[in-house]
C-alpha positions as CSV (number, residue, x, y, z in Angstrom):
1,M,19.9,12.0,-3.6
2,T,22.6,9.2,-4.1
3,M,21.4,6.7,-0.8
4,T,18.7,5.1,-1.2
5,Y,15.8,5.5,2.2
6,E,17.3,1.9,3.0
7,E,20.9,2.9,3.3
8,Y,20.3,6.4,4.9
9,E,18.6,4.9,7.8
10,R,21.9,2.3,8.4
11,E,23.9,5.2,7.7
12,V,21.4,6.6,10.7
13,K,21.4,3.6,13.0
14,K,25.5,3.9,13.6
15,H,24.9,7.7,14.8
16,L,22.1,6.9,17.3
17,S,21.1,4.9,20.7
18,E,18.5,2.5,20.3
19,K,15.5,4.7,21.0
20,R,16.7,8.2,19.3
21,F,17.2,6.0,16.1
22,Y,13.2,4.9,17.2
23,H,12.3,8.7,17.4
24,S,14.3,8.8,13.9
25,R,11.7,6.6,12.4
26,C,9.1,7.7,13.9
27,V,9.5,11.2,13.1
28,A,10.6,10.0,9.2
29,A,6.9,8.0,9.1
30,C,4.8,10.6,10.8
31,A,6.5,13.2,7.8
32,K,6.0,10.8,5.0
33,R,1.8,11.4,6.1
34,L,1.5,15.0,7.2
35,A,3.4,15.4,4.1
36,K,1.1,13.6,2.0
37,R,-2.1,15.3,3.8
38,Y,-0.4,18.7,2.8
39,G,0.8,17.9,-0.3
40,A,4.7,18.3,0.4
41,D,6.9,15.5,-1.2
42,P,6.4,12.2,1.1
43,Q,10.1,11.3,-0.3
44,K,11.4,14.1,1.1
45,A,9.9,14.0,4.1
46,L,10.5,10.4,4.7
47,T,14.4,11.2,4.4
48,A,14.4,14.6,6.3
49,G,12.8,12.7,8.7
50,I,15.1,9.7,8.6
51,L,17.7,12.3,8.9
52,H,16.7,15.0,11.3
53,D,18.6,13.9,14.6
54,I,21.6,11.7,13.1
55,M,24.4,14.2,15.4
56,K,22.0,14.3,17.9
57,D,24.4,11.7,20.0
58,T,26.9,13.4,18.8
59,P,30.2,14.4,21.0
60,K,29.1,18.1,21.6
61,E,33.0,18.8,20.4
62,E,32.5,16.8,17.8
63,Q,29.7,18.7,16.4
64,L,31.7,21.7,16.8
65,K,34.4,20.6,14.6
66,I,32.1,19.5,12.0
67,L,30.4,22.5,11.7
68,E,34.4,25.2,11.7
69,E,35.0,22.2,9.1
70,F,32.6,23.4,6.7
71,G,32.9,27.1,7.7
72,I,29.6,27.1,9.5
73,L,28.9,29.7,12.1
74,L,26.9,29.6,15.0
75,T,24.6,32.5,16.3
76,E,25.1,34.2,19.4
77,T,21.9,32.4,20.6
78,Q,22.8,28.8,19.3
79,R,26.3,28.5,21.0
80,E,24.3,29.6,24.2
81,N,22.3,26.3,23.7
82,E,23.8,23.9,22.9
83,K,20.7,21.7,22.3
84,L,20.4,23.9,18.9
85,W,23.9,22.7,17.4
86,H,22.8,19.0,16.5
87,S,19.8,20.4,13.6
88,V,22.7,22.2,12.1
89,S,25.5,20.0,12.6
90,G,23.0,17.4,11.3
91,A,22.4,19.4,7.6
92,A,25.9,20.6,7.8
93,Y,27.4,16.5,8.5
94,C,23.8,15.6,5.7
95,E,25.4,18.0,2.9
96,H,29.0,17.0,2.4
97,V,29.6,13.4,4.1
98,L,26.4,11.6,3.2
99,S,26.3,14.1,-0.4
100,V,22.5,14.7,0.4
101,S,22.1,17.7,-2.6
102,D,18.8,18.9,-1.7
103,R,18.4,21.5,-0.1
104,E,14.8,21.7,0.7
105,V,15.5,18.3,2.9
106,L,19.1,20.2,4.5
107,D,17.1,23.0,5.7
108,A,14.3,21.6,6.7
109,I,17.1,19.6,8.9
110,A,18.8,22.7,9.8
111,C,15.3,24.3,11.5
112,H,13.7,21.7,12.7
113,T,14.7,22.4,16.2
114,S,13.6,26.6,16.0
115,G,11.8,27.0,13.4
116,K,12.9,29.9,11.8
117,K,10.8,32.8,9.4
118,D,9.3,31.9,6.7
119,M,9.3,28.4,6.3
120,T,8.6,25.9,3.6
121,L,5.6,23.6,4.0
122,L,8.5,20.8,3.6
123,D,9.7,22.9,7.4
124,K,6.6,22.0,8.6
125,V,6.0,19.4,7.9
126,L,9.3,18.2,9.8
127,F,9.1,20.8,12.5
128,T,5.7,19.1,13.6
129,A,6.5,15.5,13.1
130,D,9.2,15.9,16.0
131,Y,7.1,17.3,18.2
132,I,3.6,14.9,17.6
133,S,5.8,11.3,16.2
134,E,4.5,8.2,18.0
135,D,7.1,7.5,19.9
136,R,6.7,11.0,21.8
137,D,5.0,10.7,25.5
138,Y,4.2,14.7,27.1
139,P,1.6,16.6,28.0
140,G,-0.2,18.0,25.4
141,V,1.0,16.2,22.2
142,E,-2.3,14.8,22.6
143,E,-3.7,17.8,21.6
144,M,-0.4,19.0,19.5
145,R,-1.9,15.9,17.3
146,K,-5.2,16.4,16.7
147,L,-4.7,20.2,15.8
148,A,-1.7,18.8,13.4
149,E,-4.7,16.7,11.8
150,S,-6.2,20.0,10.4
151,S,-3.5,23.5,10.4
152,L,0.3,22.8,10.8
153,E,0.6,26.2,12.0
154,E,-1.6,25.7,15.4
155,A,0.0,22.4,16.2
156,M,3.4,24.8,15.1
157,I,2.5,27.3,17.7
158,E,1.6,24.6,20.3
159,G,4.8,23.1,19.8
160,I,6.5,26.3,20.2
161,R,4.2,27.6,23.3
162,F,5.7,24.3,24.9
163,T,8.8,25.0,23.8
164,V,8.7,28.2,25.0
165,T,7.7,27.5,28.8
166,E,10.5,24.4,29.0
167,K,13.2,26.9,28.0
168,M,12.2,29.5,30.1
169,E,11.4,27.5,33.0
170,Q,15.6,26.1,32.0
171,S,17.2,29.8,32.3
172,L,17.8,29.3,28.3
173,P,17.9,31.7,25.3
174,M,15.5,31.4,23.1
175,D,16.4,31.4,19.1
176,P,15.2,33.8,17.6
177,G,13.8,31.6,14.8
178,S,11.1,30.6,17.0
179,I,10.0,33.2,18.0
180,D,9.8,34.2,13.9
181,A,8.3,30.9,13.3
182,Y,5.5,31.7,16.1
183,N,4.8,35.0,14.2
184,D,4.6,33.5,10.7
185,A,1.8,31.1,11.7
186,L,-0.3,33.4,13.8
187,R,-0.3,35.4,10.6
188,I,-1.3,32.7,8.4
189,L,-3.7,31.5,10.6
190,S,-5.5,35.1,11.0
191,V,-4.8,35.3,7.3
192,R,-7.2,32.2,6.6
193,K,-9.3,33.3,9.0
194,G,-9.9,36.4,7.2
195,K,-8.6,38.6,9.9
196,V,-5.7,40.4,7.7
197,Q,-3.2,42.1,9.9
């Protein structure tokens, strides 16, 4: 990684509203804490956390331009749900414009909104931190925070449940990656509890 954390922070601040920038700082701090707890790389978690929403406030047309410029194709589900774009365009921007070369960090940013099959520990740390960061305040977040203290998978299952319900209420398509992440988390918990499926 060519930039320091402080430089990334300054770069992110240029792209985001004050509220979103505060959220990014909260996610970075939470990701670092979860990384230490579960054995992921705290510096990578901090970096992924501060960068994860860098494109969130960028107009949709600009996000599409970034994706097009770097030859990134959205899946059909992603095309139908604009809320999923910023994670993919954000990873592309971090790689090609900010020269972030750490594939683990880039992959965590790319899947932080929907999840995916076979998530790494860093993927799970960022995914969970985004749900439970200090600034978050929605029904069920306290329960999710408690779950995250003992199991990332249990917190993820709750988070995905929350998101699926929200998407269904808004008649938005579900990213298959979310279902894969949910199923994987259930499987991991079953294995841990000795109920191998």
